[in-house]
N, C-alpha and C positions, 0 to 999 in steps of 0.2 A: 584846883591844885594839880600840879604836874608831878607825875611819878618820877622818882629818881631812878635813872638807869645806870647800870654798871656794865662795862664790856666783858664779854666772855669769848674766849677763842675756841674755835672748832677746827680740827685738822681734817681736811678733805683731800681725797685723791684728785689727781689732775683731771680725770674724766668728769667727775661730779662737779668740780669747780667750773669746768668749761661748759657743762650743761646749764648750770645756774647762770653763768654769764651770758650764754646764748639766749635763754629765756628772758633774762633781764633786758637785753637789747631789744628783743622782739616786742616785749610788752612796755617798753619805754620806762623801765624802773631800774633802780640800782640793784646790784647783787645783794647788798645789805638788806634792802627792802624785801627781796625775794626770800632770803634766808629767814628773816624775822617772821614773815607771813607764813612760811612753811612750818616754823616752830609753833606759832599760834594755832594753826589749823591742827597740827599733830596733837597738841595739848588738849584742845577742845574735844577732838575725837576720842582720845584715850581716857579723858575724864568721863565722857558719856559711856564708853565701853566699861569702865570700872564701876560706874553707878549701876549699869545694867547687870553686871556680874554680882554686885552686892545685893541687888533686888532678888536675883535668883537664889543666892545663898540664904537670904532672909526667908523667902518663900519655902525653900527646902526645909529649913529649921522649923518653921511654923507647921509644915506638914508632919515632920517627925514628932513634934509636940502634941498635935491634936488629931492627926490622921485625916483631916478634912481635905477633900479633893473632888474633882470632876473627872469622869472617864474620858478617854480619848474620843470615843463616839459622841459624847455630850458636847465636848469642845468643838469637834468637827461639824456637828449639826448646827451649833450656834454660829460658828464662823461662816458656814455656807449660807445661812439665813442672812447674816449681815452683808455678805458679798452680793446676795440677790437683791439687796436694797430693803430688806425687812428689818424694822427696828425691833430688836429682841433684847430682853433683860439677860444679864449673865445667868448661866445655869446655876442652880443651887448646889452648894458644896454638901457633901455627905461623907460618912465614914466608910 
């Protein structure tokens, strides 16, 4: 099934438009393709950023509710071991 598309206009300054047209020519694409691709990549990146932010808010709220945490030293030691190629379990959370 093909998605129905609807046009949307975007006003760009002349310099930005020229840069898009230049890249489109160099990459043998249309300016339309370049703009669509840029928008798709922006949305993907921003959705991932928002999911990361929401995960942080959720973790903070869980901490506020139960006080469970690991210390910076515990986290640093665990990460250093992983970086050294040692397979380690996550440090235990505590109050």
